[in-house]
N, C-alpha and C positions, 0 to 999 in steps of 0.2 A: 315116641315116647317120652321117659322122661326121666325122672333124677333115678338112681340106683345107691346101694352100698352094695359095696361087694366082699368078698373072702377070698385074699389069694396067696401062694408061694410064686416068687423069683426063682428060676433055674436058669444063671446066666442070660441071654438075649430072648428068653420068653417066659411068660408067666404062667399059672396053671389059675384058674380061676373056679371059684367052687360057688353054685347057685344049689337050690333046693331043686331043681332039674337036672342036674349031673356035672361034668364035671370040661371047661370049656379055656381055649387057649388064645392069649396074644401076644404082640408084637410091638415093642415103638418106641416113644421115645416118655418122658417122665411127664406127665400129663395128656400128652396123642397119642391111642392105641386104634391097634386094628387086630380082629382075632375073629374067630368061630366059636359060638355058644355049642351047647354038647347036643344041640339035632341038626347041626350044621351050617346055621346062618350066619351070614357075614356080617360084620357088624362095626361100626368106627365108633370111636369117644374119646372128649376133649371135655378134662376135669383140673382139679385144684387138687395137686399134687401131695401127699401124706393126709388126704381129710377125709377119703374114702367118698369125697362126693364127685359126681361125673352128669355128664348128658351123655347118651348114648342113642344112636339112630343105626336100621339097620338097611342092609340093601332089599331095597324091593325086586320082587322077579319071581322066576320059576325057583320053586323049593327043591331044596340040595337031601340028601341022604344023610344018616347023621355019622358015615364016616369020613367027616373033612377031618374033625378034629383029629381025632388019630392022625390024619398024615400033616395034618400043621406041626404037631408036636414031637413027630418021627423027624421030620423037617429041620426042627427048630434045635432037637439034641444031635443029629449030626450035623449043625453048624457049629455049636456048640462045641464039640470034639475036636471038628478041624480049628479054629480058632484057638484052642487050648494047647492042638502042639505045633502051633504058631509059634506061641509064645512061649 
C-alpha cells in the first residue's frame, strides 16, 4: 500500500476511521495502530501523529466477511465501559 489520509473520531481506546467505502475501527498508541476496515480486512499502520500521514500495510491471506469491524467496535466499547467503571 502507500500513503493515506484519513478522517477519524476517538472513542476512548478505539478510533472510528471514516473512508469512502465505510467505517473502520482501529486501536493502538499514537503513531502505531492495528485495525479492521469496513470490509473486515486487518491492517497495521505507522505514522507521524497529528499530521494525518501514515504508512499502512494490509494482512495477506484469506478474505474475511464485513462483520469483523463490528466485532472490534463492540469489544472496544465493552473495554471502555469496564475501564470507566474501574476509574
